[in-house]
MOPAC internal coordinates of N, CA, C and O (Angstrom, degrees):
PM7 1SCF
backbone

  N    0.0000 0     0.00 0     0.00 0    0    0    0
  C    1.4459 1     0.00 0     0.00 0    1    0    0
  C    1.5302 1   109.19 1     0.00 0    2    1    0
  O    1.2310 1   121.29 1   -36.06 1    3    2    1
  N    1.3142 1   115.14 1   143.94 1    3    2    1
  C    1.4590 1   118.36 1   175.78 1    5    3    2
  C    1.5323 1   109.67 1   -86.01 1    6    5    3
  O    1.2310 1   120.18 1     3.42 1    7    6    5
  N    1.3098 1   117.26 1  -176.58 1    7    6    5
  C    1.4649 1   121.74 1  -173.34 1    9    7    6
  C    1.5325 1   112.26 1   -64.70 1   10    9    7
  O    1.2310 1   120.23 1   138.28 1   11   10    9
  N    1.3379 1   117.17 1   -41.72 1   11   10    9
  C    1.4638 1   119.97 1   179.59 1   13   11   10
  C    1.5219 1   111.08 1   -64.43 1   14   13   11
  O    1.2310 1   120.84 1   136.21 1   15   14   13
  N    1.3246 1   115.99 1   -43.79 1   15   14   13
  C    1.4588 1   119.90 1   179.15 1   17   15   14
  C    1.5218 1   110.80 1   -63.26 1   18   17   15
  O    1.2310 1   120.58 1   141.22 1   19   18   17
  N    1.3255 1   116.50 1   -38.78 1   19   18   17
  C    1.4604 1   120.77 1   179.66 1   21   19   18
  C    1.5244 1   110.95 1   -63.95 1   22   21   19
  O    1.2310 1   120.06 1   137.80 1   23   22   21
  N    1.3407 1   117.48 1   -42.20 1   23   22   21
  C    1.4663 1   120.77 1   178.81 1   25   23   22
  C    1.5198 1   111.12 1   -63.02 1   26   25   23
  O    1.2310 1   120.31 1   135.85 1   27   26   25
  N    1.3193 1   117.01 1   -44.15 1   27   26   25
  C    1.4616 1   120.95 1   178.99 1   29   27   26
  C    1.5219 1   110.19 1   -65.17 1   30   29   27
  O    1.2310 1   120.65 1   137.29 1   31   30   29
  N    1.3258 1   116.35 1   -42.71 1   31   30   29
  C    1.4623 1   120.51 1   179.98 1   33   31   30
  C    1.5310 1   110.96 1   -60.72 1   34   33   31
  O    1.2310 1   119.94 1   134.00 1   35   34   33
  N    1.3326 1   117.71 1   -46.00 1   35   34   33
  C    1.4509 1   121.11 1  -179.44 1   37   35   34
  C    1.5302 1   111.44 1   -65.10 1   38   37   35
  O    1.2310 1   120.49 1   142.40 1   39   38   37
  N    1.3340 1   116.67 1   -37.60 1   39   38   37
  C    1.4584 1   120.32 1   178.17 1   41   39   38
  C    1.5235 1   110.79 1   -65.36 1   42   41   39
  O    1.2310 1   120.07 1   132.03 1   43   42   41
  N    1.3296 1   117.47 1   -47.97 1   43   42   41
  C    1.4575 1   120.55 1  -178.93 1   45   43   42
  C    1.5244 1   112.06 1   -68.91 1   46   45   43
  O    1.2310 1   120.45 1   149.92 1   47   46   45
  N    1.3053 1   116.75 1   -30.08 1   47   46   45
  C    1.4625 1   120.68 1   177.93 1   49   47   46
  C    1.5240 1   110.87 1   -62.07 1   50   49   47
  O    1.2310 1   120.41 1   145.41 1   51   50   49
  N    1.3197 1   116.81 1   -34.59 1   51   50   49
  C    1.4600 1   120.22 1  -179.94 1   53   51   50
  C    1.5331 1   112.14 1   -69.98 1   54   53   51
  O    1.2310 1   120.06 1   160.78 1   55   54   53
  N    1.3305 1   117.48 1   -19.22 1   55   54   53
  C    1.4629 1   121.43 1  -179.81 1   57   55   54
  C    1.5253 1   112.53 1   -92.37 1   58   57   55
  O    1.2310 1   119.45 1   173.92 1   59   58   57
  N    1.3170 1   118.66 1    -6.08 1   59   58   57
  C    1.4617 1   121.24 1   177.92 1   61   59   58
  C    1.5136 1   111.78 1    71.01 1   62   61   59
  O    1.2310 1   120.40 1    52.49 1   63   62   61
  N    1.3294 1   116.85 1  -127.51 1   63   62   61
  C    1.4632 1   120.42 1  -175.78 1   65   63   62
  C    1.5266 1   113.14 1   -99.33 1   66   65   63
  O    1.2310 1   119.99 1  -164.45 1   67   66   65
  N    1.3297 1   117.62 1    15.55 1   67   66   65
  C    1.4666 1   121.42 1   178.51 1   69   67   66
  C    1.5264 1   110.27 1   -80.96 1   70   69   67
  O    1.2310 1   120.86 1   -36.50 1   71   70   69
  N    1.3227 1   115.96 1   143.50 1   71   70   69
  C    1.4603 1   121.42 1   175.06 1   73   71   70
  C    1.5280 1   108.59 1   -84.51 1   74   73   71
  O    1.2310 1   120.44 1   -45.52 1   75   74   73
  N    1.3353 1   116.77 1   134.48 1   75   74   73
  C    1.4641 1   123.29 1  -177.03 1   77   75   74
  C    1.5275 1   108.61 1  -121.73 1   78   77   75
  O    1.2310 1   120.40 1   -42.51 1   79   78   77
  N    1.3215 1   116.85 1   137.49 1   79   78   77
  C    1.4574 1   122.04 1  -179.53 1   81   79   78
  C    1.5256 1   110.84 1   -67.55 1   82   81   79
  O    1.2310 1   121.10 1   -31.31 1   83   82   81
  N    1.3272 1   115.50 1   148.69 1   83   82   81
  C    1.4642 1   121.42 1  -178.93 1   85   83   82
  C    1.5285 1   111.08 1   -61.17 1   86   85   83
  O    1.2310 1   120.04 1   141.45 1   87   86   85
  N    1.3065 1   117.53 1   -38.55 1   87   86   85
  C    1.4623 1   120.69 1   179.06 1   89   87   86
  C    1.5274 1   111.25 1   -63.32 1   90   89   87
  O    1.2310 1   120.77 1   140.97 1   91   90   89
  N    1.3188 1   116.13 1   -39.03 1   91   90   89
  C    1.4667 1   120.27 1   178.26 1   93   91   90
  C    1.5257 1   110.76 1   -66.95 1   94   93   91
  O    1.2310 1   120.39 1   141.98 1   95   94   93
  N    1.3143 1   116.85 1   -38.02 1   95   94   93
  C    1.4612 1   120.91 1   177.08 1   97   95   94
  C    1.5233 1   109.86 1   -64.59 1   98   97   95
  O    1.2310 1   120.40 1   135.84 1   99   98   97
  N    1.3305 1   116.84 1   -44.16 1   99   98   97
  C    1.4689 1   120.44 1   177.70 1  101   99   98
  C    1.5242 1   110.76 1   -59.16 1  102  101   99
  O    1.2310 1   120.61 1   140.75 1  103  102  101
  N    1.3091 1   116.45 1   -39.25 1  103  102  101
  C    1.4527 1   121.31 1  -174.75 1  105  103  102
  C    1.5243 1   112.70 1   -75.49 1  106  105  103
  O    1.2310 1   120.03 1   141.21 1  107  106  105
  N    1.3285 1   117.55 1   -38.79 1  107  106  105
  C    1.4586 1   119.10 1  -168.18 1  109  107  106
  C    1.5233 1   115.98 1  -110.30 1  110  109  107
  O    1.2310 1   119.62 1   164.78 1  111  110  109
  N    1.3337 1   118.33 1   -15.22 1  111  110  109
  C    1.4632 1   119.28 1  -173.47 1  113  111  110
  C    1.5265 1   112.94 1   -72.12 1  114  113  111
  O    1.2310 1   119.43 1   138.95 1  115  114  113
  N    1.3037 1   118.69 1   -41.05 1  115  114  113
  C    1.4655 1   120.07 1  -173.90 1  117  115  114
  C    1.5198 1   114.21 1  -113.71 1  118  117  115
  O    1.2310 1   119.90 1   175.78 1  119  118  117
  N    1.2966 1   117.79 1    -4.22 1  119  118  117
  C    1.4571 1   119.60 1   177.39 1  121  119  118
  C    1.5182 1   113.65 1   110.08 1  122  121  119
  O    1.2310 1   121.90 1    -9.78 1  123  122  121
  N    1.3152 1   113.96 1   170.22 1  123  122  121
  C    1.4624 1   121.27 1  -174.48 1  125  123  122
  C    1.5236 1   112.56 1   -67.35 1  126  125  123
  O    1.2310 1   119.90 1   139.60 1  127  126  125
  N    1.3176 1   117.79 1   -40.40 1  127  126  125
  C    1.4669 1   120.69 1  -176.82 1  129  127  126
  C    1.5324 1   110.93 1   -63.82 1  130  129  127
  O    1.2310 1   120.63 1   135.77 1  131  130  129
  N    1.3136 1   116.41 1   -44.23 1  131  130  129
  C    1.4635 1   120.22 1   179.89 1  133  131  130
  C    1.5202 1   110.65 1   -63.17 1  134  133  131
  O    1.2310 1   120.38 1   139.69 1  135  134  133
  N    1.3279 1   116.88 1   -40.31 1  135  134  133
  C    1.4623 1   121.36 1   178.90 1  137  135  134
  C    1.5244 1   111.46 1   -67.12 1  138  137  135
  O    1.2310 1   119.96 1   141.11 1  139  138  137
  N    1.3191 1   117.69 1   -38.89 1  139  138  137
  C    1.4666 1   120.53 1   179.36 1  141  139  138
  C    1.5232 1   111.32 1   -68.39 1  142  141  139
  O    1.2310 1   119.67 1   145.39 1  143  142  141
  N    1.3290 1   118.23 1   -34.61 1  143  142  141
  C    1.4600 1   121.38 1   178.68 1  145  143  142
  C    1.5221 1   111.75 1   -69.78 1  146  145  143
  O    1.2310 1   120.46 1   136.03 1  147  146  145
  N    1.3402 1   116.72 1   -43.97 1  147  146  145
  C    1.4575 1   121.62 1  -178.96 1  149  147  146
  C    1.5293 1   108.67 1  -147.72 1  150  149  147
  O    1.2310 1   119.93 1   -80.45 1  151  150  149
  N    1.3423 1   117.74 1    99.55 1  151  150  149
  C    1.4653 1   120.36 1  -174.58 1  153  151  150
  C    1.5309 1   114.99 1   -64.14 1  154  153  151
  O    1.2310 1   119.72 1   162.01 1  155  154  153
  N    1.3146 1   118.14 1   -17.99 1  155  154  153
  C    1.4643 1   120.32 1  -178.81 1  157  155  154
  C    1.5182 1   111.73 1  -117.39 1  158  157  155
  O    1.2310 1   120.13 1  -144.77 1  159  158  157
  N    1.3240 1   117.35 1    35.23 1  159  158  157
  C    1.4580 1   121.57 1  -175.00 1  161  159  158
  C    1.5251 1   112.77 1   -65.98 1  162  161  159
  O    1.2310 1   119.71 1   150.82 1  163  162  161
  N    1.3201 1   118.15 1   -29.18 1  163  162  161
  C    1.4698 1   120.42 1  -172.24 1  165  163  162
  C    1.5248 1   113.63 1   -88.48 1  166  165  163
  O    1.2310 1   119.55 1   165.11 1  167  166  165
  N    1.3019 1   118.46 1   -14.89 1  167  166  165
  C    1.4688 1   119.68 1  -173.91 1  169  167  166
  C    1.5338 1   113.40 1   -61.54 1  170  169  167
  O    1.2310 1   118.32 1   133.61 1  171  170  169
  N    1.3266 1   120.82 1   -46.39 1  171  170  169
  C    1.4686 1   118.24 1   176.63 1  173  171  170
  C    1.5224 1   112.87 1   -65.99 1  174  173  171
  O    1.2310 1   120.71 1   147.41 1  175  174  173
  N    1.3158 1   116.25 1   -32.59 1  175  174  173
  C    1.4668 1   120.13 1   179.34 1  177  175  174
  C    1.5278 1   109.52 1   -68.84 1  178  177  175
  O    1.2310 1   120.26 1   140.07 1  179  178  177
  N    1.3382 1   117.11 1   -39.93 1  179  178  177
  C    1.4624 1   120.95 1   178.09 1  181  179  178
  C    1.5258 1   111.27 1   -62.08 1  182  181  179
  O    1.2310 1   120.57 1   136.93 1  183  182  181
  N    1.3177 1   116.52 1   -43.07 1  183  182  181
  C    1.4680 1   119.80 1   179.35 1  185  183  182
  C    1.5277 1   111.19 1   -65.75 1  186  185  183
  O    1.2310 1   120.64 1   141.67 1  187  186  185
  N    1.3227 1   116.38 1   -38.33 1  187  186  185
  C    1.4647 1   120.12 1   177.79 1  189  187  186
  C    1.5253 1   110.77 1   -65.29 1  190  189  187
  O    1.2310 1   120.51 1   138.76 1  191  190  189
  N    1.3202 1   116.64 1   -41.24 1  191  190  189
  C    1.4625 1   120.14 1   178.82 1  193  191  190
  C    1.5270 1   111.38 1   -68.20 1  194  193  191
  O    1.2310 1   120.43 1   147.55 1  195  194  193
  N    1.3242 1   116.78 1   -32.45 1  195  194  193
  C    1.4593 1   120.12 1   176.99 1  197  195  194
  C    1.5269 1   110.88 1   -68.71 1  198  197  195
  O    1.2310 1   120.15 1   139.48 1  199  198  197
  N    1.3158 1   117.31 1   -40.52 1  199  198  197
  C    1.4672 1   121.02 1   178.11 1  201  199  198
  C    1.5215 1   111.45 1   -64.48 1  202  201  199
  O    1.2310 1   120.02 1   145.95 1  203  202  201
  N    1.3277 1   117.56 1   -34.05 1  203  202  201
  C    1.4655 1   121.57 1   179.80 1  205  203  202
  C    1.5196 1   112.48 1   -79.06 1  206  205  203
  O    1.2310 1   119.68 1   169.78 1  207  206  205
  N    1.3292 1   118.21 1   -10.22 1  207  206  205
  C    1.4520 1   121.52 1   177.76 1  209  207  206
  C    1.5129 1   114.19 1    89.77 1  210  209  207
  O    1.2310 1   119.60 1  -165.48 1  211  210  209
  N    1.3150 1   118.36 1    14.52 1  211  210  209
  C    1.4559 1   121.76 1   178.32 1  213  211  210
  C    1.5259 1   110.00 1   -83.54 1  214  213  211
  O    1.2310 1   120.54 1   141.47 1  215  214  213
  N    1.3253 1   116.57 1   -38.53 1  215  214  213
  C    1.4616 1   122.33 1  -178.67 1  217  215  214
  C    1.5148 1   110.37 1  -115.75 1  218  217  215
  O    1.2310 1   121.39 1   -19.95 1  219  218  217
  N    1.3240 1   114.94 1   160.05 1  219  218  217
  C    1.4558 1   121.35 1   170.52 1  221  219  218
  C    1.5159 1   107.60 1  -132.78 1  222  221  219
  O    1.2310 1   120.77 1   -23.69 1  223  222  221
  N    1.3215 1   116.13 1   156.31 1  223  222  221
  C    1.4554 1   119.72 1  -179.73 1  225  223  222
  C    1.5200 1   109.45 1  -126.87 1  226  225  223
  O    1.2310 1   121.28 1   -23.44 1  227  226  225
  N    1.3242 1   115.15 1   156.56 1  227  226  225
  C    1.4561 1   119.81 1   176.82 1  229  227  226
  C    1.5233 1   109.07 1   -98.79 1  230  229  227
  O    1.2310 1   120.48 1     6.61 1  231  230  229
  N    1.3239 1   116.68 1  -173.39 1  231  230  229
  C    1.4607 1   120.46 1  -175.86 1  233  231  230
  C    1.5231 1   112.85 1   -69.59 1  234  233  231
  O    1.2310 1   119.83 1   162.84 1  235  234  233
  N    1.3155 1   117.93 1   -17.16 1  235  234  233
  C    1.4600 1   121.59 1   179.70 1  237  235  234
  C    1.5219 1   112.46 1   -91.57 1  238  237  235
  O    1.2310 1   119.74 1  -178.46 1  239  238  237
  N    1.3299 1   118.10 1     1.54 1  239  238  237
  C    1.4577 1   121.37 1   178.91 1  241  239  238
  C    1.5094 1   114.38 1    82.56 1  242  241  239
  O    1.2310 1   120.22 1  -160.54 1  243  242  241
  N    1.3042 1   117.18 1    19.46 1  243  242  241
  C    1.4658 1   121.16 1   176.78 1  245  243  242
  C    1.5150 1   108.86 1   -93.55 1  246  245  243
  O    1.2310 1   120.55 1   -24.23 1  247  246  245
  N    1.3186 1   116.55 1   155.77 1  247  246  245
  C    1.4611 1   121.70 1  -172.89 1  249  247  246
  C    1.5222 1   111.43 1  -121.69 1  250  249  247
  O    1.2310 1   121.51 1   -26.35 1  251  250  249
  N    1.3361 1   114.71 1   153.65 1  251  250  249
  C    1.4585 1   123.08 1   170.59 1  253  251  250
  C    1.5176 1   108.17 1  -153.22 1  254  253  251
  O    1.2310 1   121.01 1   -14.51 1  255  254  253
  N    1.3311 1   115.68 1   165.49 1  255  254  253
  C    1.4598 1   120.13 1   176.85 1  257  255  254
  C    1.5210 1   107.82 1   -70.94 1  258  257  255
  O    1.2310 1   120.99 1   -46.46 1  259  258  257
  N    1.3046 1   115.72 1   133.54 1  259  258  257
  C    1.4539 1   120.62 1  -177.68 1  261  259  258
  C    1.5256 1   109.86 1   -73.53 1  262  261  259
  O    1.2310 1   119.93 1   -57.49 1  263  262  261
  N    1.3342 1   117.74 1   122.51 1  263  262  261
  C    1.4671 1   119.85 1   179.57 1  265  263  262
  C    1.5234 1   111.17 1   -68.34 1  266  265  263
  O    1.2310 1   121.12 1   -25.14 1  267  266  265
  N    1.3178 1   115.46 1   154.86 1  267  266  265
  C    1.4612 1   120.30 1   177.05 1  269  267  266
  C    1.5225 1   107.61 1   -72.63 1  270  269  267
  O    1.2310 1   119.71 1   -52.39 1  271  270  269
  N    1.3245 1   118.15 1   127.61 1  271  270  269
  C    1.4680 1   119.25 1  -179.42 1  273  271  270
  C    1.5245 1   111.03 1   -70.42 1  274  273  271
  O    1.2310 1   121.21 1   -37.58 1  275  274  273
  N    1.3214 1   115.28 1   142.42 1  275  274  273
  C    1.4572 1   119.81 1   176.14 1  277  275  274
  C    1.5171 1   109.02 1   -80.94 1  278  277  275
  O    1.2310 1   121.14 1   -21.74 1  279  278  277
  N    1.3222 1   115.42 1   158.26 1  279  278  277
  C    1.4595 1   120.30 1   177.39 1  281  279  278
  C    1.5197 1   109.56 1   -70.10 1  282  281  279
  O    1.2310 1   120.69 1   -55.24 1  283  282  281
  N    1.3026 1   116.28 1   124.76 1  283  282  281
  C    1.4591 1   121.57 1   176.96 1  285  283  282
  C    1.5254 1   110.51 1   -88.77 1  286  285  283
  O    1.2310 1   120.46 1   177.92 1  287  286  285
  N    1.3425 1   116.73 1    -2.08 1  287  286  285
  C    1.4533 1   121.08 1  -176.34 1  289  287  286
  C    1.5203 1   112.11 1   -72.36 1  290  289  287
  O    1.2310 1   120.08 1   152.21 1  291  290  289
  N    1.3030 1   117.45 1   -27.79 1  291  290  289
  C    1.4526 1   120.61 1  -176.31 1  293  291  290
  C    1.5254 1   110.17 1   -68.60 1  294  293  291
  O    1.2310 1   121.56 1   -37.39 1  295  294  293
  N    1.3006 1   114.62 1   142.61 1  295  294  293
  C    1.4634 1   119.27 1   173.60 1  297  295  294
  C    1.5126 1   107.76 1   -81.66 1  298  297  295
  O    1.2310 1   120.66 1   -69.67 1  299  298  297
  N    1.3018 1   116.35 1   110.33 1  299  298  297
  C    1.4481 1   120.39 1  -179.67 1  301  299  298
  C    1.5149 1   108.86 1   -97.01 1  302  301  299
  O    1.2310 1   121.56 1   -43.92 1  303  302  301
  N    1.3012 1   114.63 1   136.08 1  303  302  301
  C    1.4485 1   120.82 1   177.85 1  305  303  302
  C    1.5146 1   108.41 1  -129.77 1  306  305  303
  O    1.2310 1   121.59 1   -30.65 1  307  306  305
  N    1.3015 1   114.57 1   149.35 1  307  306  305
  C    1.4491 1   119.78 1   177.72 1  309  307  306
  C    1.5104 1   108.49 1   -78.48 1  310  309  307
  O    1.2310 1   120.85 1   -42.88 1  311  310  309
  N    1.3290 1   115.98 1   137.12 1  311  310  309
  C    1.4603 1   121.76 1   178.22 1  313  311  310
  C    1.5234 1   107.36 1  -125.36 1  314  313  311
  O    1.2310 1   120.88 1   -46.73 1  315  314  313
  N    1.3055 1   115.93 1   133.27 1  315  314  313
  C    1.4613 1   119.39 1   179.42 1  317  315  314
  C    1.5283 1   109.54 1   -65.24 1  318  317  315
  O    1.2310 1   120.09 1   -27.30 1  319  318  317
  N    1.3142 1   117.44 1   152.70 1  319  318  317
  C    1.4636 1   119.93 1  -179.14 1  321  319  318
  C    1.5321 1   113.37 1   -59.30 1  322  321  319
  O    1.2310 1   120.22 1   145.32 1  323  322  321
  N    1.3410 1   117.19 1   -34.68 1  323  322  321
  C    1.4650 1   119.58 1   179.18 1  325  323  322
  C    1.5229 1   111.57 1   -65.20 1  326  325  323
  O    1.2310 1   120.71 1   135.98 1  327  326  325
  N    1.3182 1   116.24 1   -44.02 1  327  326  325
  C    1.4592 1   120.43 1   179.14 1  329  327  326
  C    1.5227 1   110.12 1   -67.70 1  330  329  327
  O    1.2310 1   120.25 1   142.12 1  331  330  329
  N    1.3363 1   117.14 1   -37.88 1  331  330  329
  C    1.4669 1   120.40 1   177.94 1  333  331  330
  C    1.5254 1   110.82 1   -61.89 1  334  333  331
  O    1.2310 1   120.26 1   139.06 1  335  334  333
  N    1.3318 1   117.10 1   -40.94 1  335  334  333
  C    1.4664 1   119.95 1   178.02 1  337  335  334
  C    1.5210 1   111.00 1   -65.16 1  338  337  335
  O    1.2310 1   120.46 1   138.70 1  339  338  337
  N    1.3312 1   116.72 1   -41.30 1  339  338  337
  C    1.4600 1   120.53 1   178.52 1  341  339  338
  C    1.5279 1   110.82 1   -62.50 1  342  341  339
  O    1.2310 1   120.40 1   137.54 1  343  342  341
  N    1.3291 1   116.83 1   -42.46 1  343  342  341
  C    1.4582 1   120.24 1   178.84 1  345  343  342
  C    1.5225 1   111.56 1   -66.43 1  346  345  343
  O    1.2310 1   120.03 1   141.58 1  347  346  345
  N    1.3298 1   117.55 1   -38.42 1  347  346  345
  C    1.4609 1   121.01 1   177.75 1  349  347  346
  C    1.5177 1   111.11 1   -62.30 1  350  349  347
  O    1.2310 1   120.90 1   138.72 1  351  350  349
  N    1.3290 1   115.88 1   -41.28 1  351  350  349
  C    1.4654 1   119.37 1   178.20 1  353  351  350
  C    1.5211 1   111.10 1   -63.54 1  354  353  351
  O    1.2310 1   120.75 1   149.53 1  355  354  353
  N    1.3330 1   116.18 1   -30.47 1  355  354  353
  C    1.4558 1   120.69 1   178.05 1  357  355  354
  C    1.5161 1   113.37 1   -82.38 1  358  357  355
  O    1.2310 1   120.10 1   175.81 1  359  358  357
  N    1.3181 1   117.42 1    -4.19 1  359  358  357
  C    1.4592 1   120.75 1   176.98 1  361  359  358
  C    1.5180 1   114.95 1    95.34 1  362  361  359
  O    1.2310 1   119.90 1  -168.79 1  363  362  361
  N    1.3218 1   117.79 1    11.21 1  363  362  361
  C    1.4610 1   121.57 1  -179.87 1  365  363  362
  C    1.5255 1   108.32 1   -97.51 1  366  365  363
  O    1.2310 1   120.53 1   -52.22 1  367  366  365
  N    1.3459 1   116.59 1   127.78 1  367  366  365
  C    1.4609 1   121.46 1   178.63 1  369  367  366
  C    1.5179 1   110.34 1   -85.06 1  370  369  367
  O    1.2310 1   120.73 1   -48.57 1  371  370  369
  N    1.3047 1   116.21 1   131.43 1  371  370  369
  C    1.4561 1   122.54 1   179.00 1  373  371  370
  C    1.5233 1   108.09 1  -117.59 1  374  373  371
  O    1.2310 1   120.35 1   -50.42 1  375  374  373
  N    1.3420 1   116.93 1   129.58 1  375  374  373
  C    1.4607 1   121.13 1   174.05 1  377  375  374
  C    1.5112 1   107.97 1   -89.05 1  378  377  375
  O    1.2310 1   120.55 1   -50.49 1  379  378  377
  N    1.3125 1   116.55 1   129.51 1  379  378  377
  C    1.4546 1   118.67 1   177.71 1  381  379  378
  C    1.5195 1   109.38 1   -79.16 1  382  381  379
  O    1.2310 1   120.80 1   -30.34 1  383  382  381
  N    1.3035 1   116.08 1   149.66 1  383  382  381
  C    1.4594 1   121.36 1  -176.03 1  385  383  382
  C    1.5164 1   112.17 1   -72.19 1  386  385  383
  O    1.2310 1   119.89 1   159.36 1  387  386  385
  N    1.3316 1   117.82 1   -20.64 1  387  386  385
  C    1.4589 1   119.89 1  -177.25 1  389  387  386
  C    1.5159 1   113.67 1   -89.82 1  390  389  387
  O    1.2310 1   119.40 1  -176.19 1  391  390  389
  N    1.3321 1   118.75 1     3.81 1  391  390  389
  C    1.4562 1   120.50 1   176.20 1  393  391  390
  C    1.5212 1   109.94 1   -71.50 1  394  393  391
  O    1.2310 1   121.21 1   -44.56 1  395  394  393
  N    1.3139 1   115.29 1   135.44 1  395  394  393
  C    1.4569 1   119.28 1   178.38 1  397  395  394
  C    1.5155 1   109.23 1   -95.36 1  398  397  395
  O    1.2310 1   120.93 1   -15.94 1  399  398  397
  N    1.3274 1   115.83 1   164.06 1  399  398  397
  C    1.4522 1   119.41 1   178.02 1  401  399  398
  C    1.5249 1   109.17 1   -68.86 1  402  401  399
  O    1.2310 1   120.93 1   -30.10 1  403  402  401
  N    1.3108 1   115.82 1   149.90 1  403  402  401
  C    1.4494 1   121.84 1  -173.89 1  405  403  402
  C    1.5216 1   110.47 1  -105.33 1  406  405  403
  O    1.2310 1   121.56 1   -12.68 1  407  406  405
  N    1.3229 1   114.63 1   167.32 1  407  406  405
  C    1.4569 1   119.97 1   174.20 1  409  407  406
  C    1.5158 1   108.88 1   -73.82 1  410  409  407
  O    1.2310 1   120.76 1   -35.45 1  411  410  409
  N    1.3106 1   116.14 1   144.55 1  411  410  409
  C    1.4495 1   120.71 1   179.36 1  413  411  410
  C    1.5146 1   111.66 1   -85.48 1  414  413  411
  O    1.2310 1   121.31 1     0.34 1  415  414  413
  N    1.2954 1   115.10 1  -179.66 1  415  414  413
  C    1.4576 1   119.90 1   178.06 1  417  415  414
  C    1.5269 1   109.56 1   -76.67 1  418  417  415
  O    1.2310 1   121.00 1   -12.11 1  419  418  417
  N    1.3148 1   115.69 1   167.89 1  419  418  417
  C    1.4635 1   120.29 1   179.11 1  421  419  418
  C    1.5267 1   111.27 1   -60.80 1  422  421  419
  O    1.2310 1   120.23 1   144.73 1  423  422  421
  N    1.3159 1   117.16 1   -35.27 1  423  422  421
  C    1.4663 1   120.95 1  -179.39 1  425  423  422
  C    1.5226 1   111.64 1   -64.30 1  426  425  423
  O    1.2310 1   120.44 1   144.85 1  427  426  425
  N    1.3327 1   116.76 1   -35.15 1  427  426  425
  C    1.4709 1   120.22 1   178.83 1  429  427  426
  C    1.5228 1   110.71 1   -61.22 1  430  429  427
  O    1.2310 1   120.41 1   135.25 1  431  430  429
  N    1.3214 1   116.82 1   -44.75 1  431  430  429
  C    1.4623 1   120.74 1  -177.82 1  433  431  430
  C    1.5297 1   111.73 1   -76.32 1  434  433  431
  O    1.2310 1   119.85 1   154.96 1  435  434  433
  N    1.3403 1   117.89 1   -25.04 1  435  434  433
  C    1.4580 1   120.20 1   174.99 1  437  435  434
  C    1.5261 1   111.36 1   -67.13 1  438  437  435
  O    1.2310 1   120.29 1   150.27 1  439  438  437
  N    1.3351 1   117.06 1   -29.73 1  439  438  437
  C    1.4599 1   120.87 1  -179.40 1  441  439  438
  C    1.5154 1   112.82 1   -74.95 1  442  441  439
  O    1.2310 1   119.93 1   159.09 1  443  442  441
  N    1.3267 1   117.74 1   -20.91 1  443  442  441
  C    1.4691 1   120.63 1  -177.91 1  445  443  442
  C    1.5056 1   112.18 1   -73.60 1  446  445  443
  O    1.2310 1   120.10 1   180.00 1  447  446  445

């Protein structure tokens, strides 16, 4: 990633999984001076990062860091909370079905 992409990445990383408007990213990611010089400096960088698979956007044109997809290959089954507690006490880790995919490390996004 180049310097502009790194600034945008670090800014969006602080927001977690929230979608942020492109104008807000332009305004707050690199500081007031950069925004005053060129108010739309981040828009081409955002599109480039989206094409590379680092960012994703929603239907309103807001952006966020694309979470790492979980493996869909695993056979997931629903487990009642009582059975899950019993398995935890026995030392078996259970993934809950409602967990969402998480953000990856910086190295993962550098490879994209």
